[in-house]
C-alpha positions, -999 to +999 in steps of 0.1 A: +236+235-008+198+220-012+170+248-017+145+254+013+112+256+006+086+265+029+051+256+033+019+254+054+013+216+055+037+191+044+022+155+036+043+124+037+027+100+015+003+104-017-022+076-013-061+082-008-053+096+026-026+118+017-043+134-016-076+140+004-056+160+031-040+179+001-073+187-013-086+201+018-056+220+027-056+235-005-091+245-006-084+261+029-059+283+010-030+265+030+001+263+007+011+223+005+034+199-005+031+161-010+064+140-009+058+102-019+082+078-020+072+061-051+042+072-074+008+089-061-019+063-056-005+039-030-020+004-026-050+013-046-031+014-079-025-024-076-063-030-071-082-046-100-116-036-093-130-010-067-166-013-062-171+001-029-162+039-033-188+063-035-189+079-073-182+047-096-201+014-095-169-002-106-135+014-112-101+004-117-079+014-085-053+029-107-079+050-129-096+063-095-064+074-081-054+094-115-086+113-109-077+121-074-043+129-085-059+151-115-075+171-084-045+182-065-029+191-096-059+212-107-053+226-071-019+235-073-007+212-045+032+206-052+039+167-055+073+151-050+075+116-062+102+089-060+118+112-032+132+097-002+134+116+033+168+113+048+163+136+080+136+153+099+132+170+131+094+169+138+094+184+171+109+219+158+087+246+146+087+252+116+092+214+112+120+202+092+121+177+065+151+169+040+150+149+012+181+139-010+170+169-032+156+197-010+148+209+028+111+216+036+101+238+064+067+232+073+040+245+101+023+212+102+033+176+088+007+149+082+018+112+080+001+092+055+024+066+044+001+038+043+010-002+045+032-023+021+028-059+009+045-085+034+074-101+015+083-137+015+121-149+022+135-179+004+167-195+002+169-194-036+174-161-053+142-155-078+132-129-097+098-142-108+082-134-074+062-103-076+036-086-055+014-068-080-005-089-106-015-053-125+019-042-126+037-077-132+008-101-146+010-092-183+042-113-191+026-143-179+000-146-202-004-186-214+018-195-188+016-214-151+014-190-119+015-197-080-005-172-059+003-170-025-026-157+001-062-167+007-078-135+016-098-110-007-068-091-018-055-123-032-087-138-047-094-105-064-057-102-079-062-141-089-093-132-106-071-107-126-045-128-136-071-154-150-085-126-172-050-122-184-049-155-197-030-173-174-031-211-180-028-227-147-030-209-112-021-227-079-037-211-048-015-216-020-028-206+019-012-217+049-042-220+069-070-246+066-094-224+048-096-195+027-105-158+039-121-145+007-158-137+005-172-169-004-188-158-040-151-150-047-137-179-037-162-197-060-159-176-090-119-182-087-120-218-075-147-228-103-125-218-131-105-240-156-070-245-145-072-232-109-063-256-079-061-251-041-034-260-020-043-253+019-021-255+047+010-250+026+038-224+025+063-216+000+094-233+011+118-226-020+119-227-057+136-248-081+153-232-110+169-242-145+193-225-163+184-193-143+146-198-150+120-205-124+107-241-128+088-250-097+076-236-063+082-259-035+056-261-012+058-275+028+027-287+041+029-268+079+017-300+096+038-330+080+063-308+066+063-328+031+072-307+004+057-309-030+063-295-066+042-270-085+057-263-117+051-225-125+065-195-144+058-168-119+050-165-083+024-138-069+024-130-031-007-114-015-002-121+020-014-090+038+007-058+045+026-037+073+028+000+080+054+020+063+062+034+096+100+028+101+112+064+091+091+074+126+101+048+149+114+064+179+099+097+174+059+091+171+039+067+196+034+034+179+018-001+191+039-031+188+031-036+153+044-003+138+011+014+137+009+049+148-014+057+178-034+089+167-064+101+183-099+107+167-087+143+155-056+126+138-032+141+163+002+119+176+023+125+203+039+159+188+019+188+185+014+197+147+020+165+133-010+142+124-014+108+111-043+094+089-051+066+069-039+028+070-008+039+092-031+043+123-041+020+146-078+015+137-102-012+132-113-008+095-089+002+068-107+007+034-102+037+010-134+054+023-120+052+060-082+065+047-100+095+029-119+102+060-087+104+080-074+128+058-102+151+057-098+152+095-061+158+097-062+186+070-088+204+089-070+196+125-036+208+107-056+241+098-068+248+133-036+244+147-016+264+120-042+291+130-031+288+167+002+298+160-011+330+153 
């Protein structure tokens, strides 16, 4: 028999938006629980340098999120990490969310599950494909790496890899140009050992004795392939919404982003959605934090309306 935990606000997702919602909920004297499928911090944990969040001139993403986590811990918010939701009833009152270890009854729910990296699929199994330079880059010091992606995130991660001491770095972009800020492009591409491969995608890899030896790149126009010798591949092709558990329950657009109004209300009363999971124009740490603020204040108002 699983234990039943009752709370005012249950927040699904422990990134900047969910943590901000928890801070505001706790300060409104609401009991609050965060359920996180991984560890708190979200995608910000894998950001090498944050320079646009008010408070720090520049800060490592993981350090920033640890400060945020320290605040919710100080406020007494219950945080459950590495937990999986197996069942939910969001239309009930109280709303029922069941994990592998417990059942939660909440008066209001805030969805703040954010996004996850786009993965690559190739015919050959390879354990040397990674999606976080900060998490997995250190073992490649002095080795050669292929990096997929031409946006700001990719180039920031590329700069981090070079700082780690990567020997050669091949930057691969399927379009005919890179999309990162020009200053960032100039910085990375001007460094020794960095090469650019435009209008190419990862077709497959070449393995020898179970070890990665080369990435096989295909030109999107000619379909010709060429090899780039490497020891590891890092992928930064953007993100998709973490909305699968809510499909069929919450209104979404064709891409899987949740349709929440300006008050972060979804189509289900008492269920709010905030941050990068929502349909929106801009997705930044600051906009996610703002959404978290609104969702918590609206959840508090909803709970008061219950009497």
